[in-house]
C-alpha positions, 0 to 999 in steps of 0.5 A: 204512697205514689198512688195517694200522691197522684190521686190528691194531685189530680183531684186538686188540679182538676178542682182548680180547672173546674173552678178557675177562680185563679183567673181573677189574677189575670183580670186584676193585672189587666185592669191594673195595666190599663192606665199604662197602655199609653206608656209615658205622659205625652202632650203636656201643655206648656206656655211660651212667652217669646219676648225676643222674637229672634231666630234663636227663640223661634228655633227653641220653640220649634225644638220644643214642638218636636218633643213628644211630651210637650205641647207648646202654646204661644202667649203674648204676655206672661199674665195670661199664662200665669192665670192659666197655670193657676187654673190648671190649664198649663203645666209650666210657663217659660218666658224667653227674655229680650236679647236672648239671641244677642246674649248667647252670641256674645257668650253672656249668661242667659236665664229663662224664667220658668214657672211650673206646677210642681203638684204633678212630679212626673209631668214636671220632671219630664218637662224639665228634662226636655227643656234642659236637653233642648237648651243644651242642644241649642248652645252646642249648635251655637258654640259649634257655629262660632268655633267653625267660624274661627277656624276650628276643624270638626274634629277639634270642635268635637274634642272640645265640646265632647271630650268624654264620650258617654255610652248608655247601657240598659240597666234595671228594667229599661222601659217606656215609663215608670211602670216598667221599673216597678212592673216585675216587682209588682207581678212577683208580689201578685204571684206570691200573694195569690199562691200563698192564699191558695196554698194556705187555704188548701192546707187549712181545709185539709187539716180540718176535714170531718173525717180527720187529717189525711196523711202527709203524702195526700196533703203534699200531693194536693198542694203540688196540684196547685203548682201547674196552675201558677206556673201557667200564670207565671208564663202569662205574667212574666212572658206574655204580659210585658210583651203586650204592654211593650216592656222589655222581655228577655227571658224565654219560657223555660227560664221563666219556669226555672225561676218561678218553680223555686219561688212556689216551693218557698211559698209552700213552706211559708204557707205551712207556717201560716197554716199553723199560725192562723188555723182558720180560713177566714183569718187568711183574708183578714191578715194576708190582705194587709201584708201585700203592700208592705211586702212590696215596699220591702222587696227593693222595687220602690226603694233600694235595699242598701238605703234601708236600715239594717234591721229592715234589710234583714226583714226584707231578705227573709221574704222569698219575694225579695230574692225572686224580684231580684232574680226575675228582673235581672234575667227578664229585664237586665239580660242576666243569665240563670247562672248569675242567679244561683245564689238567689235560687238557693236563698229562695229554697233555703227560706222555704225549708226554714219556714216549712220546718218552723211550721212542722215544729209548731205543729209538733209542739201543739200536738205534744210530739216535742214534749214526748220526744224530750221526755223520752230522751230524758228517760233513755239515760236513766234506762241505760243506767238501770240496765248497766246495774 
């Protein structure tokens, strides 16, 4: 049996090396990543109309110029700035009102009129964050100057202005852009989807050979021959590629392999179920191609699982990729250890066993083995009664 297993294993493995269609996955990831090479959005044109022409307003403009996301363009009047924003030459217009510095020094409320193009939510959000942060910093500087003039010590000023010291901890996949948040989940989807197609196609091909269906050990060896290829892809996707793009990457190669191997085993079980449901190779591409995006949204990468309806959470947790995304993102981006993810590994393997068992049950039901089993079980009590008589 071992000879048959290794023969099928090597035959499939060498076939995949001779015809490396699986490299298309790396090409796809490379093309997809081109849009994120620059990281986050930078040099967003923003108009500033300075009606105060004071030291404070010029300080605000200089602070905005130091931001990597904003490119400040000074306008003499608001009408020209509004025309440019309507023509999509600007993302926002800020008007510094008259007596801006005077009102701040007198402790009066100050309003900076802003007119923004909200059609680009990412750009609009980045501009708001920068403006709010810079304005708060200016207020802090002025308050510090006023309190120091009135005899407050630096320690007293620090206690009053910052009574609570915040500490930032790197959480879910801290990175340089929104891509760094969705990247682990997207890579898990691509790995699962490509391996599911390859294993299901191999399964269907082996079940429909002209010379008949090969023994189980030969089919199992052929499917295991796919695993080394996708383990190599996992190293590239979860180890090399985040490093190339500059995203956070904490797991070593051994940890990546330990996390990926259970996922591949679970997908093999799922492929057995799909093999018995689809039965034809062309059905793979007509069905699985439309499932990747829904599975990606159900994984919890785009939207938290706890915010989903309960029945949607149930469907999500029945997918191996949901647990794999949680595990790989936790270890590779959050710095968790493998010991914190044993439950994720257990659930992935359990789902593989469930789907594989369902696949074999459907196969046995189709071939009549289940019917014969129950027929034999029904006849055995009658046979024992006759023997007792």
